N, C-alpha and C positions, 0 to 999 in steps of 0.2 A: 509440901516439898516441891522443888523445881521440876519442870517437865524434863523428860529424857533429852539428851543432847541431839538425838537423831530426829526429834520431832520439830518441825517448823510450821509456823502459821502463815499461810499465803492466800491470796485471792486468785481464783481460777476462773477463766473465761472459756466458753465454748460456743460454737455457732448457735444462734437462735435462743440464747439464754443470758440472763444477767449474771455478772460475776458473783461468785459465792466464796465466803471465807471458809477455809478448810484447814485441817491439820494433815500433813503428810509425813509418813515415816520414811526417812531417807534410806534406812536399811532395807526396806521392802519395796522401794520406789521402782516402778518398771515402765511408767508412761513416758511419753515425749511431750515436753512443754517448750514454749518459746516466749521470750519477751524481747524488748529492744536490744538487750545485750547478746542474744543468740539463743541457740538450742540448749536444753538441759536434758541429757540422757543419763543412763545408769552410770556411765563412766565419770561424768562431772556433776553428779547430783549434789555433792557436798558444797557446791558453789551457790546453791539456792539459799537466800537469806530470809529471815523473818520479814514479813511485810511486802514481799515481792508480788507483783501482779503477773501471773502466768496465763498463757493461752494454750489450751489443749490442742495439739496439732499432730499431723502425720510425721513420721520419722524423717530425718534429713535424707536418708537414702531413697525413701519413697518420693519425697518432694523433688529430689534431683532427677529421678527417673521421669516423673510426670512433666517437669519443666523441659527436660531434654526432648521430649516428644512434642510438647505444645509449641515450642519455638520453631518447629519445622512444619507447623500447620500451613495449609494453603490459604486459610482465611487471614486476611490482613488484620482484621480486628482481633482475632484470637492470638495471632502472632504478637501484636502490639501489647496485649495484656500480659502474655507470657514473658515477654522481654522486660516489661515493667516489674513483674514479680521477681524475675531472675536478678535484676539489678539490686533489688531490696534484699533478697536472700543471700546474695553472694558476699555480703559483709561478714557473714558467719563462717568461721574457719571449718567447722564440722560439715556444714552443707557444701562449702567450697571443695573440700576433699572428695566428697561423694560425687559432685558434678564433674570434677576433673577426672575422676576414675572412669567416668563414662565417655572420656575423650571430648568433654564439653568445650575446652579451649580451642581445639581444632575446629569444632563446629562453628564457633563464633568467628574465628579468623577466616574461615571459608565464606561465611556470610558477608564479612567486610570486603574480602577480595573480589568475590563474584556475585554474591546474592544481591548486594545493594544496587548493582548495575541494572538488574531486572526491575527493582523498585523505582529506580530513577525514571523509568518510562512512565510511571504513574505519578511522578512528582508534580506535574502541572495540575493534575486533578486531585491529588492527595498530598499536597505539600506539607501541611501540619503533621499528617500521619507519618510521612516519610522521615521528617526531621526528628520526631519523637522516637521512632523506631531505631534510627541510627544512634540517637543519643543514649537510649537504654542499652543498646548493644555494646557501645563503647564503655558505658558506665560499668556494666557487668564484667567486661573484660578487665578494666582497671582494678575493680574490687577483687576479682579472682587472682590476679597477678600479684597484688599487694601482699598476699599471704606467703609468698616466697616458696610455693610448692613446685612451680614449673620454672624451668630455666628460660631466660630471655633469648638464649642462643638458638632456639628452635624455630624462630619465625623467618618467613621468606621475604625476599626482596619485594615481591608483589604486595605483600601486606604493608611493608614499610612505605612503599610508594603511595599506597592508598591513604594511609594515615597522614603522610606529608601533604598530599593533595588537599585534604580537608582543611589544612591550615590556611589555604588560599581560597578554597571554594566556599567555605562556610563561615567567613569572617563575621557575618551578621547573626549567625546562630551561636549564641554564647555557650550553650551546653556542649555542642559538638566540638567547637573550637577548644574549649577548656580541656575536655577529655583527650583530644588529639595531642595537645601540647604536653599533657601529663604523660601520655604514652611515649612520646618522643624523648622526653627527659629521662624516663626510666630506662628506655632502650640504651641511651648514650651512657648513663651511669653504670648499668649492669652488664654491659657486654662490649668488649673492645671491637669485635667484628661489626656489631650493630652501629657503634659510633661511626666507623668509616662509611657505612652505608647511609646512615642518617645525614652525615656531613655532606654527602654527594647529592642528597635529595632536597635539603632545606638550606636556604641561604640567609645571611643576616638581613639582606634587603627584603626578604619575605616576612621576616619577623618584626622589623622596625615599625610598620604601620599599626601593629597591635598595641604598641606602646603609646601611640598617639591618640588612642581612644580614651574613654572615661571609666571603663570597668576595671577596677583595681585588681580583681581576681585574674582577669585575662592578662593584665600587665605583669602580675606576679609570676604566672606560669610562663610568660614569654621570657622574662629575665632569667627564670630558672632554666629554660632550655639553653639560653645563651651561656649561662654559667656552666652548665653541663658540658657543652661543646668546648668551652674555654678550658675547663678542668681536665678533660680527657684528651685534649690535643697534644700531640708529640711536642717535645721541647722546641724542635726546629720550626714547628708550625704555629706555635703560640704567639710569637711576636708578629708573624704575618697576619694572624687573626686580629691581634690588637690594632694593627694598622688599618684593617678593614673597618673595625668598629669606629676608629677615629674618623675615617673617610665618611662613614655614614652618620657621623655626628651623634653617636649613641649617648655620649655624656650629656650633651646639651638637651637632647630629647628627654632623657630621664629627669634632668633637672627641671625642665619646664613642665612636663606632663605628669610626673610622679611626685618629686620632692616638693615642688612649689605649687602643686595642685591644691585647690581649696577643699581639702579633706584630710583627715588624719591617716597616717600610715599604719597599717595593721602589723602585727608581729611577724607574719610570714613574709610580707613585703620587706620589712626591715631586715629580716635575715638574708633575703636574696640580695639586697643592696650591700649588706655587709660582705657577703661572699664575693660579689663583683669587686668591691673595694679591695679585698685581700688578694684576689687573683690579679688585679691590675698592679698592685704594689709588688707582687711576687715576680713581675717581669724585671724588677731591679736586681733580683738575686744573682743573676749571671755577672753583672758588673760588681756587685758587692763582694763576690767570691773570686774575683779576678785580681791577681797581684800585678803590680806594675813591673814591666821589664825595663830595668835601668838602661839597657842597651837599645831599646826601641826608640828611634828618633821621633816618630810620630807622637808617641806618648810624652817624650821630653819636650816637644814643641808646645804642649799644653802648659807646662810649667813656665816656659819662656814667654808664652802669651800672658800668663798671670803677672809676670814681672813687667812686661812691656806696658800693660794697661795701668799698673800702679805707678810706675816710674817713667812714664813716657817723656816727661820733660827733662829727664836726666840725659846729659850728653854722653854719647857712646865714644869710647876710645877708637882711634883709627885702627883698622884691621891690618896691622903690620906686625912683623915678628917681634919688634921691640915692645909691643903693647899687650902681648899675650898674658903676662903676669898681671898687668893692670886690669885686664878684662876679667880674669879669674878672681882677682881681689874684689872688683866691683860687684860681680855676680854673687860672691859669697856674702858681701855686705848686704846686698838687696834681699837675698834669700833669708838672711837673719831677720831683716825688717819684716818680711812676709810671714815670719813666725814658724818656719820649718825647724824641725829638730836637727836634721842633717843639713848644715849650711852649705857644705861643699857639694853634696849630691842629694838634693831633696827628693829625688825619685825613690830613694830608699825608705822614705816616710810612708810610701803607699804599698809596701810589700806585705803589710799585715792584713789578713782577712778574718772577719769583716773589719772595715768597710771597703778595703781594696780600692779599685778605680772609681767606685761610686762617689767617694769623697772628692776626688779630683774633678769629676763631672760636675758636682754641685758647686765647687769653687769657681769653675770656669763659667757656669751658668750665672752665678751671682755677679762675677766680674763683668760679664757682657750685658746682662739684662738689668742690673741695678748698679751701674758703673759708678755713679756718684757716691752711693753708700759704701761700695767696696773701697774706693780710693780714700774716702774719709776714714774708714776703720783702719786701713793699713797705715796711712800717714799719721793718724792720731796716736796709734800705739808705737810707731817707730820713733816718736818724739818724746815718749815717756822714758823714765829710768828703766834699765833692763829688767829688773825684777818686778816692776810694776806694769810692764806691758802685757796686754792680752794677746798671746801669739795666735795670729789668724790661722796659720797653717795647722798647727796642732789642734786648735779649737775646732776647726772645720772637720778634721778627721774624727775626733772624738764625738762631735755633735752628730755627724752622719751615722756613726755606729749607734748612738743613743736613739736617734729617730727610727732606725731600722728595728731596734729592740721594742720601742713603743708600738710601732705598727706591725710588729711580728712578720717582717719581710722574710720570706722563705718558708714559712709555716703553712700547713694546710688549714683551710678555714674550719672552724668548729661547727658541728652539726646543730648546736643549740644557741649559739651567740647571735645577737641582732644589733651589735654595737657598731653601726655605720655612722660616718660623719658627713653631714651634708656639704661642708665646705670643700671636701675633696672632689666633689662633682661640679665645682664652679670654675675649674681651670684645667686645660689640657696638660699642663706640666705642674700638677698640684704638689707632688713631692718636692720638686725643686723650689717652688714658691714657698712651701712649708719650711724648707731649709733656710731660705733667704730671710724670712721673718725671724726664725729662731737664732740665726747667727748674729743678727743685730740685737736681739734680746740678750744673748750671751755677753756681748760687748758692753751693753748697758748695765747688766747686773754686775759684771766685773768692776766697773767704775763705782757703782753704788756700794759694793762690798769693800772698796779700796784694797782689792786683792793683790797678792804678789804671786810669783810663780809657785811658791809652796802651797798656795790656796787653790790650785787648779782643780783638784778633785772636789773640793768643797763647793766651788762655784758651779761645777757641772751638776752636782746633786741639787743645788738650789734651782738651776735652770730646768732640770727635769721635773721638779715639783711644780714650777711655774707652768710648764707646758701641759703637764697632766691635769692640773687644776683648771686650766683654760679649756682643755678638750672635754672635760666632764660637763661643761655648760652647753655642749653641742652647738657651737657657733654656726650660723647659716652661711657664712662666707669667710674668705681669708682675711678680709678687712675687719670683720667683726672679731675674728680670732686675734688679730693684731691689737685691736682695741681692748680686748679682755686682758691681754698680756701687759698693756700699759698700766692697768689698774692693779697688777700683781707685782709691784716693785719688791725689792728685797726687804724693805721696811714692812710692807704689808704681809709678806710671807712670815716674817718674824712674829708679827701680831697674830696671825692665824695659828701659827704653831703654839704660841703662848696660850691663846684662847682654847685650843684643842687640849692642851695639857691640863689647863685649869678645869676644863669640863669633865675630865676623867674623874670618876668617883674617888679613886685612891688618893688623888691630890687634894681632894676636898675634906678628907677625913681629919679629925681633930689632932691626932698625933703628928701628921705631916705638917699641918699648919703651925703647930707649936714649935716643931723642929725648924721650920723655915724662919719663923720669927726670931728664934734663938741664934741661928747661925748667920742671918742676913748681915748684921753689922760687921762680923768678921770677914765675910766674903767681899763686902763693899770696900773694906779697908785693904784687903789683899789686891783687889782690882786697882785701887788707887796706887798702891805701891808698885805694882807691875807697870802701870803707865808711867809713873815717875822714873822708874829704872830705865824704861825704854827711851825716855826723853834725855836722861843723863847720858845714855850711850850715844845718842845723836843719829842723824841721818844725812846722807849725801843727796843733793838735788842737782838736776841738770839746769843750766842757764840757757834760755832761749833768746836768740837775737830776733830782729824784726822779720826775718824770713822763716822763723820758727825752726831754725837749725840749732842743734845741740853742740855748741862749740866748747863751752867750759862747764865747770862744776862749782858748787859751793856747799859748804857743810854747816850744819846748825846743831848745837847741843846745849843742854841745860847744865848749869854748874852743880856740883855735888850738894851744895847747901840750898839748892832750888830757888835761888834768888836772882840769878843772872843768866841771860840767854846769850851764848857766844856764837858768832857766825863769821864766815869769811870765804873768799874765793879760793879755788884750787885749780891747778892746771890739768890734773887728771884725777880719775876716780880713785879714792884711797882704798887700800887693802885691809883696813881695820879702823879703829877709833883714831880720831885726830885730836892731839893734845889741845887744851884750852889756850895755851900761850901762843899757838900757831894760828889762831883765829883772830883776825885783826879787830873785829867790831863786836860790840855787845850792847844789850838792852837791859834796863832795870825792870825786872818783872813786877815790881810793886806798881809801877806806872802802867805797865801793859795789862795787868790784871784789873786795875781800875778802869782802863779804857774798854776792856772786854765786857765787864759788868755793866758799864754805862753805854754799851752799844756804839762805841767809837771805833771799834776794830774794823768796821766795814771799809772806811776810806783808806785806812792803813793797809788793809789786805790788798786793795786794788794797787797800791804802790809796789808791794812785794808779796804776791799771792801765796807763795810757798811758805814763807815765814808766818803769814797770817793763818794759814791752815795749821801750821805747827803750834802756834800760840793758842788757837781756838780749841786744840785738843788737850790743853793743860787742865788738870783737875783744879778745883777751887782751892786757893791757898789762903791760909789765915794771916800770914805776915808778908 
């Protein structure tokens, strides 16, 4: 029969003897045992598992009392040994509670505030002893406070000053520096009052040198302190702190000494870099949630600047009373070319939050720092047919909103996430540069998809997928991110989607494959008929002159019997279908299909590219 549930088999050690395998009855258990996991008393005896190795020891209360007395010994050697034991025992919550009940935390803080000054006199002759003693004292303090039994608000300014001084004095003593940084971080995170006191005692300039060393653990604790100060800073002080970090070149120092150092980044460092990344992007929240004031002239001037950069060569009407209407008409025309939804007052486009004024900031940054690309995108789209243009203004607003969602701008950092992106540490204006790359991607994808205004949301979904897939590769620089996007064309996205669908087990099942084979001919025929119907309906194209201006239109459509292609010039864009008899010219499709199949369309397309594109989209015809 199985042994009683209360009986466990364990190995028990005691001083001066070898471990012995024994059975103990948890129902009658009254001794005190200890293992690396902590103390086992009557209250938590059920936590003992079969196979555990236990050491017979004195009770936590007795241990706490003994150590409380030993750390006050006048003998340096005895004190050092006692502090070493205290640092070890303090990890256990049962012991910690007993030691704290003896006012042990106050004793340790007094030793830090005043006792160590006495030991510093012995530092020259007992330097290793002094360093170890202080290290064990701080370790015991950190372990005891980590249990959350004592409030952080109870500590004095003298204690804070002493801990802050260790960050400078003991830079070469890794153990003391590490514990001091850990204490400062906990103070800032757990008490608003202590945040203010720590912020007065420690400066970014004092922390920066610790990032330039080679010890990753020290670097991690240093960034953790910076993050804590950043996180707890009042809203009006956060941007000021960000400016100080920029002046101290924190980003480039982290990039050089942490991210690009010749060693792997551990999980805790990755988490702290992620937190810093989130806190940095959260500085954009204020602009993201600020609506544009249509009456604010300074804000309106930004829109005027966007127009000026794009259409600088355009002649301005004379500023006279007779030209006011001309000026309004010209501005309305240009704002339409810029892709704003409200052509008369584009300021209204920026009253939605998010993205608010952040979208306008991004547009202006793109126009000023990537001027050639900006002008190319605006002019390229303004020369397309209205419904085929990729509206720069609307696209920029929606893209900014999307990027804020991807980067979770405005959200507090997760306590468990370590998803940082090295490329955001390679540029002081990384979010703006991120936008500039993505707006060019959006324009490229729009063209690849041959999208119309009705496809806007679909294009945005594809662009989001392209960005997310590129980010998952963790590019090391913005240029590498841009290169990743170049390989994620719309065609490639379709292939990936198809591959992922096919790899799903459900789509590989026999019934699905049989159904696919059965309905595929019908679907292909339906697609063919839909394309033919669209060709019969016809399309209006803009004609470009030598200066790429859109002066006239021409229309092209397929005859109902699918054998003749009718086309001709128009003075203005039609409001519906154009009758066949009003189109002056026509082509015999029998000849054109022969040319297409024999690859002669290329030269003909160069002669009239839009008709060439129209013909190349024709399905194969039998007659």
